[in-house]
N, CA, C and O atoms as a DFTB+ gen file, in Angstrom:
672 C
 N C O
     1  1      46.377      16.905      29.198
     2  2      45.486      16.413      28.494
     3  2      44.996      15.310      29.029
     4  3      43.765      15.279      29.043
     5  1      45.676      14.162      29.587
     6  2      44.917      13.232      30.805
     7  2      43.901      13.790      31.714
     8  3      43.327      12.891      32.329
     9  1      43.483      14.986      32.005
    10  2      42.829      15.517      33.355
    11  2      41.844      15.688      32.235
    12  3      40.771      15.115      32.049
    13  1      42.535      16.728      31.443
    14  2      41.296      16.644      30.110
    15  2      39.954      15.837      29.955
    16  3      38.794      16.014      30.327
    17  1      40.553      14.976      29.315
    18  2      40.006      13.544      29.388
    19  2      38.919      12.909      30.456
    20  3      37.845      12.324      30.316
    21  1      39.661      13.278      31.511
    22  2      38.584      12.281      32.582
    23  2      37.676      13.589      33.009
    24  3      36.561      13.284      33.430
    25  1      37.975      14.986      32.966
    26  2      36.848      15.728      32.834
    27  2      35.607      15.996      31.871
    28  3      34.607      16.671      32.115
    29  1      35.946      15.255      30.655
    30  2      34.994      14.939      29.928
    31  2      34.395      13.725      29.090
    32  3      33.588      13.701      28.160
    33  1      35.142      12.653      29.815
    34  2      34.590      11.229      30.112
    35  2      33.630      10.964      30.960
    36  3      33.731      11.104      32.179
    37  1      32.488      10.504      30.269
    38  2      31.409      10.226      31.395
    39  2      31.718       8.820      31.967
    40  3      32.454       8.054      31.344
    41  1      31.078       8.430      33.320
    42  2      31.327       7.240      33.750
    43  2      30.168       6.256      33.299
    44  3      29.128       6.899      33.160
    45  1      30.002       4.867      33.018
    46  2      29.178       4.279      32.499
    47  2      27.668       4.727      33.051
    48  3      26.767       5.132      32.316
    49  1      27.593       4.595      34.261
    50  2      25.847       5.287      34.969
    51  2      25.502       6.336      34.491
    52  3      24.333       6.530      34.156
    53  1      26.484       7.261      34.355
    54  2      26.198       8.952      34.053
    55  2      25.523       8.495      32.863
    56  3      24.336       8.678      32.592
    57  1      26.617       7.721      31.995
    58  2      26.065       7.545      29.920
    59  2      24.250       7.201      30.210
    60  3      23.220       7.747      29.814
    61  1      24.478       6.279      30.903
    62  2      23.197       5.088      30.672
    63  2      22.248       6.230      31.333
    64  3      21.085       6.273      30.934
    65  1      22.525       6.834      31.974
    66  2      21.818       8.090      32.542
    67  2      20.807       9.263      31.587
    68  3      19.643       9.597      31.808
    69  1      21.767       9.727      30.445
    70  2      21.216      10.289      29.651
    71  2      20.887       9.716      28.422
    72  3      20.213      10.430      27.680
    73  1      21.240       8.442      27.960
    74  2      20.722       8.015      26.563
    75  2      19.437       7.270      26.790
    76  3      19.083       6.837      27.886
    77  1      18.763       7.154      25.658
    78  2      17.807       6.567      25.324
    79  2      17.848       5.109      25.384
    80  3      18.965       4.620      25.215
    81  1      16.833       4.271      25.596
    82  2      16.998       2.663      26.091
    83  2      16.346       2.269      24.539
    84  3      15.630       2.881      23.747
    85  1      16.731       1.456      24.545
    86  2      16.487       0.901      23.193
    87  2      14.961       0.943      22.803
    88  3      14.493       1.422      21.770
    89  1      14.378       0.429      23.691
    90  2      12.669       0.748      22.958
    91  2      12.377       1.979      22.495
    92  3      11.810       2.186      21.422
    93  1      12.956       3.312      23.714
    94  2      12.648       4.532      23.089
    95  2      13.069       4.677      21.378
    96  3      12.448       5.201      20.453
    97  1      14.449       3.944      21.419
    98  2      15.145       4.588      20.169
    99  2      13.960       3.838      19.070
   100  3      13.338       4.441      18.196
   101  1      13.845       2.155      19.441
   102  2      12.567       1.812      18.468
   103  2      11.575       2.603      17.881
   104  3      11.206       2.814      16.726
   105  1      11.298       2.923      18.821
   106  2       9.896       3.919      18.800
   107  2      10.008       5.286      18.191
   108  3       9.116       5.696      17.448
   109  1      11.063       6.006      18.472
   110  2      11.326       6.998      17.483
   111  2      11.650       6.698      16.139
   112  3      11.238       7.518      15.318
   113  1      12.295       5.714      15.705
   114  2      12.324       4.958      14.082
   115  2      11.419       4.828      13.730
   116  3      11.285       5.207      12.566
   117  1      10.345       4.314      14.316
   118  2       9.399       3.407      13.627
   119  2       8.169       4.895      13.548
   120  3       7.423       5.100      12.590
   121  1       8.222       5.483      14.403
   122  2       7.660       6.580      14.552
   123  2       7.752       7.556      13.395
   124  3       6.795       7.835      12.672
   125  1       9.110       8.107      13.259
   126  2       9.440       8.873      11.800
   127  2       9.521       8.482      10.687
   128  3       9.277       9.200       9.718
   129  1       9.933       7.081      10.597
   130  2       9.430       6.400       9.355
   131  2       7.826       6.275       8.933
   132  3       7.459       6.340       7.760
   133  1       6.863       6.075      10.131
   134  2       5.572       6.333       9.662
   135  2       5.728       7.688       8.925
   136  3       5.652       7.779       7.700
   137  1       5.915       8.560       9.617
   138  2       5.569       9.502       8.824
   139  2       6.260      10.041       7.726
   140  3       5.875      10.965       7.009
   141  1       7.146       9.501       7.654
   142  2       7.646       9.583       6.167
   143  2       6.741       9.190       5.302
   144  3       5.945       9.923       4.716
   145  1       6.900       7.437       5.157
   146  2       5.930       7.081       4.507
   147  2       4.052       7.593       4.062
   148  3       3.332       7.510       3.067
   149  1       3.941       8.053       5.305
   150  2       2.254       8.420       4.907
   151  2       2.353       9.836       4.238
   152  3       1.348      10.159       3.604
   153  1       3.523      10.858       4.270
   154  2       3.646      12.195       4.003
   155  2       4.045      11.417       2.677
   156  3       3.297      12.008       1.897
   157  1       4.589      10.671       2.051
   158  2       4.887       9.945       0.689
   159  2       3.889       9.561       0.261
   160  3       4.014       9.581      -0.963
   161  1       2.854       9.179       0.550
   162  2       1.548       8.609       0.160
   163  2       1.186       8.812      -0.854
   164  3       1.693       9.826      -1.334
   165  1       0.406       8.241      -1.564
   166  2       0.046       8.597      -3.261
   167  2      -1.517       9.427      -2.997
   168  3      -1.894      10.401      -3.650
   169  1      -2.381       8.677      -1.731
   170  2      -3.098       9.618      -0.961
   171  2      -3.159      10.953      -1.017
   172  3      -4.071      11.598      -1.534
   173  1      -2.296      11.337      -0.544
   174  2      -2.374      12.853       0.395
   175  2      -3.126      14.425      -0.835
   176  3      -3.696      15.441      -0.437
   177  1      -2.797      14.011      -2.349
   178  2      -3.104      14.688      -2.841
   179  2      -4.720      14.425      -3.622
   180  3      -5.252      15.251      -4.363
   181  1      -5.292      13.119      -3.255
   182  2      -6.491      12.587      -3.733
   183  2      -7.549      13.357      -3.520
   184  3      -7.675      13.682      -2.339
   185  1      -8.483      13.828      -4.367
   186  2      -9.931      14.224      -3.915
   187  2     -10.345      13.367      -3.632
   188  3     -11.042      14.039      -2.873
   189  1     -10.786      12.034      -3.387
   190  2     -11.415      11.153      -2.708
   191  2     -10.723      11.028      -1.383
   192  3     -11.533      10.774      -0.492
   193  1      -9.858      11.097      -1.095
   194  2      -9.019      11.467       0.186
   195  2      -9.193      13.058       1.251
   196  3      -9.176      13.353       2.446
   197  1      -9.314      13.573       0.251
   198  2      -9.537      14.546       1.710
   199  2     -11.488      14.734       1.307
   200  3     -11.987      15.859       1.325
   201  1     -12.061      13.895       1.089
   202  2     -13.703      14.629       1.799
   203  2     -13.638      13.378       2.634
   204  3     -14.753      12.994       2.983
   205  1     -12.711      12.699       3.014
   206  2     -12.782      11.241       4.139
   207  2     -12.847      12.257       5.703
   208  3     -12.808      13.472       5.510
   209  1     -12.924      11.868       6.913
   210  2     -12.750      12.337       8.060
   211  2     -11.022      12.034       8.254
   212  3     -10.335      11.328       7.516
   213  1     -10.714      12.554       9.085
   214  2      -9.558      12.214       9.919
   215  2      -9.501      10.843      10.361
   216  3      -8.459      10.192      10.282
   217  1     -10.673      10.336      10.863
   218  2     -10.128       8.578      11.171
   219  2     -10.350       7.949      10.191
   220  3      -9.976       6.805      10.447
   221  1     -10.856       8.002       8.898
   222  2     -11.233       7.231       7.735
   223  2      -9.961       7.921       6.825
   224  3      -9.569       7.262       5.862
   225  1      -9.292       9.269       7.117
   226  2      -8.200       9.194       5.960
   227  2      -6.717       8.445       6.785
   228  3      -5.710       8.022       6.217
   229  1      -6.986       8.466       8.162
   230  2      -5.806       7.445       8.694
   231  2      -5.820       5.736       8.491
   232  3      -4.806       5.055       8.642
   233  1      -6.756       5.347       8.234
   234  2      -7.276       4.321       8.002
   235  2      -6.778       4.077       6.321
   236  3      -6.168       3.040       6.057
   237  1      -7.047       4.994       5.321
   238  2      -6.544       4.993       3.793
   239  2      -5.245       5.235       3.904
   240  3      -4.755       4.833       2.849
   241  1      -4.416       5.660       4.578
   242  2      -3.177       6.046       4.601
   243  2      -2.808       4.828       4.959
   244  3      -2.475       4.261       3.919
   245  1      -2.654       3.948       6.070
   246  2      -2.444       3.014       6.483
   247  2      -2.701       1.391       5.066
   248  3      -1.927       0.556       4.597
   249  1      -4.153       1.683       4.894
   250  2      -4.190       0.687       3.613
   251  2      -3.284       0.678       2.547
   252  3      -2.867      -0.311       1.945
   253  1      -2.920       2.257       2.298
   254  2      -2.208       2.339       1.068
   255  2      -0.465       1.841       1.304
   256  3       0.302       1.212       0.575
   257  1      -0.340       2.313       2.352
   258  2       0.947       0.766       2.987
   259  2       0.960       0.313       2.541
   260  3       1.492       0.261       1.432
   261  1      -0.137      -0.932       3.576
   262  2      -0.519      -2.019       3.545
   263  2      -0.160      -2.405       1.896
   264  3       0.790      -3.160       1.693
   265  1      -0.819      -1.952       0.917
   266  2      -1.203      -2.355      -0.380
   267  2      -0.202      -2.275      -1.239
   268  3      -0.054      -2.964      -2.248
   269  1       0.666      -1.212      -0.737
   270  2       1.875      -1.210      -1.686
   271  2       2.829      -2.232      -1.642
   272  3       3.514      -2.600      -2.597
   273  1       2.857      -2.725      -0.387
   274  2       3.355      -3.937       0.241
   275  2       2.792      -5.283      -0.202
   276  3       3.515      -6.254       0.024
   277  1       1.906      -5.446      -0.650
   278  2       1.194      -6.549      -0.939
   279  2       1.532      -6.716      -2.540
   280  3       1.684      -7.770      -3.158
   281  1       1.606      -5.337      -3.041
   282  2       1.373      -5.353      -4.601
   283  2       2.747      -5.503      -5.092
   284  3       3.033      -5.920      -6.214
   285  1       3.712      -5.082      -4.045
   286  2       4.939      -5.708      -4.330
   287  2       5.408      -7.194      -4.393
   288  3       6.142      -7.826      -5.153
   289  1       4.608      -7.520      -3.164
   290  2       4.651      -8.986      -3.122
   291  2       4.020      -9.994      -4.439
   292  3       4.631     -10.941      -4.935
   293  1       2.769      -9.555      -4.806
   294  2       1.952      -9.836      -5.349
   295  2       1.328      -9.766      -6.851
   296  3       0.558     -10.530      -7.433
   297  1       1.969      -8.534      -7.261
   298  2       1.366      -7.833      -8.202
   299  2       2.472      -7.263      -9.547
   300  3       2.187      -7.072     -10.730
   301  1       3.599      -7.118      -8.939
   302  2       4.584      -6.057      -9.696
   303  2       4.878      -6.946     -10.817
   304  3       4.918      -6.477     -11.955
   305  1       5.116      -8.372     -10.571
   306  2       6.069      -9.083     -11.559
   307  2       5.363      -9.108     -12.830
   308  3       6.038      -9.007     -13.854
   309  1       3.674      -9.267     -12.936
   310  2       2.634      -9.107     -14.268
   311  2       2.584      -7.471     -14.295
   312  3       3.049      -7.120     -15.380
   313  1       2.220      -6.407     -13.560
   314  2       1.346      -5.511     -13.529
   315  2       2.456      -4.352     -13.700
   316  3       2.066      -3.243     -14.066
   317  1       3.622      -4.538     -13.484
   318  2       5.133      -3.695     -13.350
   319  2       4.830      -2.702     -12.722
   320  3       3.707      -2.199     -12.712
   321  1       6.089      -2.187     -11.946
   322  2       6.037      -1.136     -10.879
   323  2       5.505      -0.156     -10.984
   324  3       5.195       0.408      -9.935
   325  1       5.147       0.508     -12.315
   326  2       4.432       1.788     -12.757
   327  2       3.126       1.593     -13.160
   328  3       2.508       2.478     -13.753
   329  1       2.489       0.159     -12.806
   330  2       0.714      -0.244     -12.996
   331  2       0.952      -0.380     -14.637
   332  3      -0.107      -0.895     -14.995
   333  1       1.704      -0.211     -15.738
   334  2       1.041      -0.443     -16.725
   335  2       0.991      -1.578     -17.883
   336  3       0.888      -1.610     -19.109
   337  1       1.144      -2.639     -16.632
   338  2       1.285      -3.803     -17.030
   339  2       2.187      -4.572     -18.324
   340  3       3.356      -4.196     -18.247
   341  1       2.008      -5.391     -19.309
   342  2       2.865      -5.548     -20.275
   343  2       2.171      -5.617     -21.775
   344  3       1.539      -6.641     -22.037
   345  1       2.243      -4.783     -22.571
   346  2       1.760      -4.563     -23.888
   347  2       0.975      -5.597     -24.356
   348  3       1.603      -6.585     -24.737
   349  1      -0.368      -5.641     -24.440
   350  2      -1.248      -6.836     -25.141
   351  2      -1.414      -8.251     -24.411
   352  3      -2.080      -9.239     -24.718
   353  1      -0.598      -7.996     -23.375
   354  2      -0.317      -9.865     -22.551
   355  2      -1.145      -9.552     -21.491
   356  3      -2.249     -10.078     -21.344
   357  1      -0.369      -8.177     -20.248
   358  2      -0.918      -7.911     -19.464
   359  2      -1.840      -6.725     -18.985
   360  3      -1.122      -5.748     -18.772
   361  1      -2.799      -6.529     -18.806
   362  2      -3.545      -5.409     -18.688
   363  2      -2.974      -4.537     -17.555
   364  3      -2.543      -4.964     -16.483
   365  1      -3.067      -2.604     -18.149
   366  2      -2.527      -1.750     -17.402
   367  2      -3.392      -1.653     -16.122
   368  3      -4.597      -1.900     -16.184
   369  1      -2.799      -1.299     -14.977
   370  2      -3.872      -0.819     -13.868
   371  2      -3.805       0.501     -13.772
   372  3      -4.930       0.897     -13.467
   373  1      -2.723       1.794     -13.924
   374  2      -2.574       2.662     -14.316
   375  2      -3.955       3.391     -15.599
   376  3      -4.115       3.149     -16.795
   377  1      -4.558       4.114     -14.851
   378  2      -5.810       4.850     -15.850
   379  2      -6.412       3.852     -16.425
   380  3      -6.627       3.964     -17.632
   381  1      -6.940       2.331     -15.563
   382  2      -7.876       1.217     -16.094
   383  2      -9.381       1.657     -16.295
   384  3     -10.017       1.866     -15.262
   385  1      -9.964       1.806     -17.399
   386  2     -11.384       2.083     -17.236
   387  2     -11.746       0.938     -16.606
   388  3     -12.522       1.187     -15.683
   389  1     -11.521      -0.128     -16.717
   390  2     -11.903      -1.407     -16.461
   391  2     -12.005      -1.538     -14.684
   392  3     -13.036      -1.961     -14.162
   393  1     -10.799      -1.117     -13.866
   394  2     -11.344      -0.921     -12.834
   395  2     -11.745       0.010     -12.000
   396  3     -12.043      -0.112     -10.812
   397  1     -11.743       1.017     -12.717
   398  2     -12.943       2.010     -12.213
   399  2     -14.047       1.693     -12.147
   400  3     -14.648       1.919     -11.096
   401  1     -14.750       1.023     -13.297
   402  2     -16.399       0.723     -13.372
   403  2     -16.331      -0.605     -12.943
   404  3     -17.488      -0.991     -12.776
   405  1     -15.446      -1.578     -12.658
   406  2     -15.559      -3.181     -12.120
   407  2     -15.009      -3.323     -10.573
   408  3     -14.263      -4.292     -10.430
   409  1     -15.230      -2.566      -9.430
   410  2     -14.558      -2.944      -8.522
   411  2     -15.262      -4.251      -7.997
   412  3     -14.432      -4.849      -7.312
   413  1     -16.487      -4.958      -8.038
   414  2     -16.419      -6.223      -7.541
   415  2     -16.172      -7.366      -8.312
   416  3     -16.365      -8.517      -7.918
   417  1     -15.589      -6.926      -9.814
   418  2     -15.143      -7.911     -10.487
   419  2     -13.486      -8.038     -10.160
   420  3     -12.822      -9.072     -10.237
   421  1     -12.940      -6.501      -9.720
   422  2     -11.149      -6.879      -9.411
   423  2     -11.154      -7.452      -8.252
   424  3     -10.068      -7.957      -7.964
   425  1     -12.273      -7.603      -7.195
   426  2     -11.958      -8.241      -5.879
   427  2     -11.938      -9.684      -6.184
   428  3     -11.182     -10.493      -5.645
   429  1     -13.137     -10.046      -7.408
   430  2     -12.931     -11.780      -7.510
   431  2     -12.078     -11.963      -8.103
   432  3     -11.478     -13.022      -7.924
   433  1     -11.524     -10.851      -9.277
   434  2     -10.278     -11.062      -9.878
   435  2      -8.762     -11.553      -8.885
   436  3      -8.238     -12.660      -9.005
   437  1      -8.415     -10.805      -8.233
   438  2      -7.855     -11.202      -6.964
   439  2      -7.829     -12.138      -6.669
   440  3      -6.804     -12.814      -6.756
   441  1      -9.125     -12.652      -6.117
   442  2      -9.136     -13.999      -4.765
   443  2      -9.175     -15.218      -5.801
   444  3      -8.525     -16.218      -5.498
   445  1      -9.787     -15.208      -6.826
   446  2     -10.082     -16.589      -7.729
   447  2      -9.289     -16.072      -9.116
   448  3      -9.681     -16.964      -9.869
   449  1      -8.763     -15.549      -9.629
   450  2      -8.105     -15.745     -10.366
   451  2      -9.084     -16.273     -12.084
   452  3     -10.051     -17.024     -12.212
   453  1      -8.457     -15.653     -12.922
   454  2      -9.256     -15.986     -14.279
   455  2      -8.755     -15.865     -15.142
   456  3      -7.857     -15.039     -15.303
   457  1      -9.292     -16.884     -16.241
   458  2      -8.391     -17.139     -17.753
   459  2      -9.633     -15.961     -18.650
   460  3      -9.427     -15.900     -19.862
   461  1     -10.299     -15.477     -18.353
   462  2     -11.522     -14.997     -19.367
   463  2     -11.171     -13.740     -19.702
   464  3     -10.874     -12.902     -18.851
   465  1     -11.178     -13.474     -21.161
   466  2     -10.710     -12.238     -21.618
   467  2     -11.288     -11.029     -21.353
   468  3     -12.428     -11.006     -21.818
   469  1     -10.921      -9.808     -20.688
   470  2     -11.458      -8.766     -20.508
   471  2     -10.888      -7.632     -21.408
   472  3      -9.770      -7.814     -21.892
   473  1     -11.483      -6.605     -21.646
   474  2     -11.027      -5.371     -22.407
   475  2     -10.786      -4.465     -21.218
   476  3     -11.464      -4.426     -20.191
   477  1      -9.704      -3.733     -21.515
   478  2      -9.203      -2.593     -20.850
   479  2      -8.610      -1.121     -21.452
   480  3      -7.524      -0.949     -22.005
   481  1      -9.428      -0.340     -21.235
   482  2      -8.784       0.797     -22.199
   483  2      -9.365       0.554     -23.595
   484  3      -8.782       1.335     -24.347
   485  1      -9.935       0.084     -24.034
   486  2     -10.457      -0.597     -25.562
   487  2      -9.548      -1.757     -26.287
   488  3      -9.678      -2.212     -27.424
   489  1      -8.475      -2.132     -25.159
   490  2      -7.999      -3.562     -25.500
   491  2      -8.204      -4.659     -25.102
   492  3      -8.430      -4.658     -23.892
   493  1      -8.245      -5.962     -25.718
   494  2      -8.898      -7.081     -25.104
   495  2      -7.355      -7.486     -24.762
   496  3      -6.320      -7.061     -25.275
   497  1      -7.509      -8.271     -23.915
   498  2      -6.359      -9.048     -23.260
   499  2      -7.279     -10.501     -22.724
   500  3      -8.459     -10.525     -22.372
   501  1      -6.319     -11.639     -22.798
   502  2      -6.395     -12.729     -22.520
   503  2      -5.529     -13.524     -21.596
   504  3      -4.949     -14.549     -21.955
   505  1      -5.466     -13.036     -20.442
   506  2      -4.364     -13.310     -19.581
   507  2      -4.758     -14.673     -18.739
   508  3      -5.767     -15.310     -19.042
   509  1      -3.828     -15.106     -17.580
   510  2      -3.925     -16.182     -17.312
   511  2      -4.162     -15.269     -15.420
   512  3      -3.206     -15.260     -14.644
   513  1      -4.861     -14.938     -15.220
   514  2      -5.022     -13.796     -13.791
   515  2      -4.627     -15.340     -12.458
   516  3      -5.464     -16.064     -11.919
   517  1      -3.232     -15.374     -12.313
   518  2      -3.415     -16.401     -11.114
   519  2      -4.245     -15.885      -9.442
   520  3      -4.008     -14.827      -8.859
   521  1      -5.088     -16.825      -9.032
   522  2      -5.505     -16.380      -8.027
   523  2      -4.736     -16.227      -6.879
   524  3      -3.572     -16.601      -6.738
   525  1      -5.548     -15.571      -5.937
   526  2      -4.771     -14.538      -4.511
   527  2      -5.250     -15.287      -3.372
   528  3      -5.155     -14.949      -2.192
   529  1      -5.885     -16.558      -3.934
   530  2      -6.892     -17.223      -2.284
   531  2      -6.056     -17.051      -1.016
   532  3      -6.830     -16.878      -0.075
   533  1      -4.819     -17.030      -0.631
   534  2      -4.383     -16.894       0.308
   535  2      -4.420     -15.701       1.320
   536  3      -4.261     -15.794       2.537
   537  1      -4.689     -14.412       0.501
   538  2      -5.220     -13.028       0.772
   539  2      -6.280     -13.126       1.514
   540  3      -7.080     -14.026       1.261
   541  1      -6.478     -12.389       2.395
   542  2      -7.619     -11.934       2.967
   543  2      -8.723     -10.975       2.828
   544  3      -8.254     -10.052       2.163
   545  1      -9.663     -10.778       3.047
   546  2     -10.378      -9.661       2.537
   547  2      -9.722      -8.570       3.134
   548  3      -9.595      -7.671       2.303
   549  1      -9.325      -8.323       4.064
   550  2      -8.464      -7.220       4.466
   551  2      -7.584      -7.063       3.131
   552  3      -7.973      -6.171       2.376
   553  1      -6.553      -7.734       2.762
   554  2      -5.615      -7.813       1.949
   555  2      -5.810      -7.180       0.928
   556  3      -5.091      -6.277       0.501
   557  1      -6.978      -7.672       0.356
   558  2      -7.600      -7.719      -0.955
   559  2      -8.171      -6.163      -0.659
   560  3      -8.468      -5.520      -1.665
   561  1      -8.333      -5.560       0.549
   562  2      -9.042      -4.033       0.118
   563  2      -7.832      -3.335       0.410
   564  3      -7.734      -2.181      -0.008
   565  1      -7.149      -3.702       0.881
   566  2      -5.569      -2.728       1.381
   567  2      -4.816      -2.774      -0.532
   568  3      -4.298      -1.871      -1.190
   569  1      -5.076      -4.164      -0.861
   570  2      -4.269      -4.266      -2.167
   571  2      -5.002      -3.085      -3.429
   572  3      -4.379      -2.485      -4.305
   573  1      -6.361      -3.039      -3.168
   574  2      -7.151      -2.356      -4.236
   575  2      -7.097      -0.674      -3.650
   576  3      -7.119       0.193      -4.524
   577  1      -7.054      -0.398      -2.743
   578  2      -7.137       0.786      -1.961
   579  2      -6.107       1.259      -2.642
   580  3      -6.221       2.426      -3.014
   581  1      -4.924       0.573      -2.973
   582  2      -3.001       0.677      -3.295
   583  2      -3.322       0.963      -4.477
   584  3      -3.060       2.121      -4.804
   585  1      -3.978       0.078      -5.524
   586  2      -4.092       0.124      -6.986
   587  2      -4.999       1.504      -7.173
   588  3      -4.589       2.479      -7.804
   589  1      -6.139       1.440      -6.603
   590  2      -7.369       2.581      -6.876
   591  2      -6.543       3.736      -6.695
   592  3      -7.314       4.694      -6.642
   593  1      -5.234       4.165      -6.560
   594  2      -4.946       5.362      -5.678
   595  2      -3.352       5.647      -5.994
   596  3      -2.588       6.465      -5.483
   597  1      -3.196       4.937      -6.743
   598  2      -1.651       5.098      -7.864
   599  2      -1.419       5.073      -9.145
   600  3      -2.234       4.629      -9.954
   601  1      -0.757       5.350      -9.326
   602  2      -0.319       6.150     -11.061
   603  2      -1.172       7.360     -11.381
   604  3      -1.106       7.849     -12.509
   605  1      -2.031       7.912     -10.385
   606  2      -3.029       8.658     -11.364
   607  2      -4.036       7.957     -11.115
   608  3      -4.877       8.787     -11.462
   609  1      -4.583       7.151     -10.814
   610  2      -5.675       6.860     -10.648
   611  2      -6.375       7.188      -9.391
   612  3      -5.914       6.860      -8.298
   613  1      -7.335       7.746      -9.514
   614  2      -8.041       8.256      -7.976
   615  2      -9.515       7.426      -7.825
   616  3     -10.504       8.085      -8.143
   617  1      -9.692       6.337      -7.464
   618  2     -11.026       5.674      -7.628
   619  2     -11.579       5.711      -6.452
   620  3     -12.807       5.781      -6.508
   621  1     -11.021       5.684      -5.151
   622  2     -11.201       6.013      -4.082
   623  2     -11.061       4.726      -2.713
   624  3     -10.231       3.899      -3.090
   625  1     -11.443       4.470      -1.748
   626  2     -10.934       3.862      -0.718
   627  2     -11.642       2.781      -0.666
   628  3     -12.848       2.959      -0.839
   629  1     -11.149       1.266      -0.409
   630  2     -12.024       0.179      -0.768
   631  2     -11.666      -0.438       1.093
   632  3     -10.622      -0.657       1.709
   633  1     -12.822      -0.511       1.372
   634  2     -12.891      -0.797       3.128
   635  2     -12.843      -2.501       3.065
   636  3     -13.001      -3.012       1.956
   637  1     -12.658      -3.255       4.072
   638  2     -12.717      -4.696       4.394
   639  2     -13.502      -5.133       4.366
   640  3     -13.710      -6.209       3.804
   641  1     -14.537      -4.242       5.174
   642  2     -15.955      -4.813       4.949
   643  2     -16.449      -4.883       3.869
   644  3     -17.070      -5.903       3.571
   645  1     -16.340      -3.960       3.081
   646  2     -16.893      -4.064       1.301
   647  2     -16.517      -5.072       0.690
   648  3     -17.288      -5.829       0.100
   649  1     -14.833      -5.259       0.776
   650  2     -14.485      -6.197      -0.116
   651  2     -15.306      -7.844       0.813
   652  3     -15.590      -8.825       0.126
   653  1     -15.514      -7.841       2.076
   654  2     -16.438      -9.171       2.238
   655  2     -17.467      -9.325       1.781
   656  3     -17.804     -10.496       1.610
   657  1     -18.523      -8.124       1.338
   658  2     -19.731      -8.132       1.043
   659  2     -19.759      -8.570      -0.473
   660  3     -20.676      -9.158      -1.047
   661  1     -18.384      -8.094      -1.068
   662  2     -18.465      -8.099      -2.938
   663  2     -17.718      -9.856      -3.077
   664  3     -17.387     -10.221      -4.205
   665  1     -17.529     -10.737      -1.985
   666  2     -16.683     -11.893      -2.090
   667  2     -17.823     -12.462      -1.669
   668  3     -17.507     -13.643      -1.518
   669  1     -19.061     -12.334      -1.360
   670  2     -20.079     -13.228      -0.583
   671  2     -20.633     -14.084      -1.850
   672  3     -21.494     -14.947      -1.682
């Protein structure tokens, strides 16, 4: 029995020769997680997504992932995980006719906040939308891209340069 253990036991040097270095392992984990998140992206079946070049699709998917994280950090409390808002208090983002036709106002609302009433899907809301002045134009673009393409919305990709022109 003891000789059997000796024959199948690798020395420390032999084991290190066959093992992955921590940096290799971290890279593989990151790579597979990235592929997993991209494959689960809400943009994959989106018609606007399908019309983009491969380079633009990659950028779109990165914006979706970053935008989702920004949404969770800044928007989910009021607009909820399903994007439906709170009845007659906080407007929905899911299926929002306002969002679809008011991209400039949406960027301004995110950046500067508002207390001005708006009408979404035929319902008037008088919310107090807090300003998110801490968000960069790129982060606003990522957030808008996520919102524009989640919960059944297919309002397309919002580029950081475009948000910069909207907020001038």
